[in-house]
C-alpha angles and dihedrals in degrees: 000000000000111000100217093162102033118209112346134187105193120160099229094160091054088061095049095105093058090044092051090050092051093044091048091057092048092047091050089053089050092051090052088052092051091051092048092047091050089051091049092243096123132080096278122183126233091271091065104023097042128238145137133301125194125183117201131188115208130200091227133030116277126205113237094217091054091049091051092048091051093051094046091050087061094050099264101131131178091023120171113225126189120186127208099197101187093050098038089237128148127195114205119194124184124185120234114269095033091113136000100181095097142337106313096222092053091048092052091051091048091053094053093045090053101040098036102034091146092057111066119207142178129220108243099179144350124200132186121200113194126203091258092058090044091054090049090052090051091053092046090051091052091048091050092053091046093050090051091055092050089050090051092053093048094046095048092042090055094045098040125356135305093258089056089053093051091048092049092048092050091050092049091046087051092054094049092049092048091055093045092048092049092049090049093051092047090047091236117168115260108220138159087263089060090049088052088053090051092053090047088049091052090057093047093047090050092051093051092047092049091056091055093043091050091057091045091053092050092049092047089060096048101036103043095149095056123091114261091243091057092047092051093046091052092048094050092047091050093056097032096102091048091049094049094045092050093048092044093055090053093045092051089058096043097049094065090044091052095046102037106010095101131246095293094057098033100086093038093052092041091055090050093045093051090042095051090052093050092039089060090046094049096050088058105032103027114026098039098046090049088068089067094065099035119099116254124232087268090060098249131113122250117254113268114258 
């Protein structure tokens, strides 16, 4: 692996108290976001809040910015638009409560017939998501995230030890809450695509943490007389270049997607970008230091670093 940093000797464990303070604040913000989302007081997408979706197929290509402008001119604000360029299709999604004057699907069709009279279209599908279905999707999303954390604990416990699994699960939980808290503060829309990003992030964070844990486990076997803090510091420094290179390659892909990937991919790629950054941080400053205070298999605590 490319050694972009060379040999380092950074005292990561010595900075764990500041890291725990910072992470505690971010996790608290994330917990507030979870509570607000469960109460429906966040910017929830159509999947969770309910609404209407209409898919149209046009004879000629249609620009998504012109379609948005036409809908907004008729009072349909905060509309989600997804374009299928090759098929000249457009998916229009409007959250519940955007308008009450008439049936939302009929209003969307009327807008396009008026503003794009020279571009004939057909209605391919119309869907209505009520509040009950939206609530069910919220519950299913929470269950999916919970199951992923249980899987993480079991996998790490089988590969390493139970305390490693708990530390990895806490770090992953930390990353998910950081992204949720950030999206809540920025008033970003919480959709099923964002939940997908969170589950993807959980897998990435776990992979990065496993690499660090694997080196820690190896060093614990060969450096039994050293303090645990020294062993962990050495292990992190040994894989630091690999960790940064891996994260950097992912970030270099996500930045263009976030900036120029369009509205549909923006929030998804932003959630992954923010999560990868904090996933790298948590594997070093959250998961690894937690091993210092967790009981060993003999029932005693590690020595303090």
